[in-house]
N, C-alpha and C positions, 0 to 999 in steps of 0.2 A: 664894665661895659667893654673895655678893651679885650678882656679875656674871652667874652662871648664872641666878639668879632674874629678873634684869632681862631677859636674853635670852629666857627662857621667857615672860615677860609680853609682850614685844614680838611674839613669834611668835604667841602666843594672840590678841592684839589684831588682828594683821593678818589672821589666818584669820577671825576673827569679822566684821571689817569687810568683807572680800571676800565672805563669805557673805551679808551683808545687802545688799550691792550687787548680787549675783547675783539675789537674791529680788526686789529692786526692778525690775531689768531684766526678769525673767520676767513680773512683774505688768504692766509697761508693754507688753510684747509681747502678752500675753493680752488686754489691753484693746483693743489695735490689731486683733488677729485677731477678737475678738468684734464690733467695729464693721464690719470688712471683710466678714465672712461674713454679717452682718445685711444690709448694703447689697447684697450679691450675691444675696440671696434664699435663704440657707441658715441658717434660724433654729436648727436643731439643732446645727450646728457652732458657731454664735455662743454658744449656751448652754453648750456643752461648754467653750469657752475661758473664759467668764466664771466658771464654777463652779470653775476652778482657783485663783481668787484667794481667799485665806483671810480670815476676819473681822478679823484683826489688821493687815491691809494698809491703807495709806492709800487705795488704789484700790478698796476694797471697795464703797463707795457707787456708784461708776461701774459696777462689775461687776453689782450688783443691778439697776441701771437697765437694762443691756443684757439681763439675764435677763428682766426684765418686758417689755421691748419685743419680744424675740424670742418670748416665750411668747404674747403677744397676736398677733403676726404668724402664728405657727403655728396658732392657733385660727381666724383669719380665712381662712387659705388653704384650709380644707376646704369653704368655701362659694363657689359660683360663681353668677353672675347670668345 
């Protein structure tokens, strides 16, 4: 009985850790794409990728920064000299 409990605990832990690792990797990719699309001149796509990052992520502050930059860029692109 104890062996079954330990095996179940190990399986649950490995699933939990892999899920957290996947979320961290997706956040890293979304930050990359937010920056990439911003630099290529697509502020809407940049904002879309930055909004995929949730508030409990360590990358949330960076995502908010890209949202602000892209929002400002989108407002300025409507005006031509």
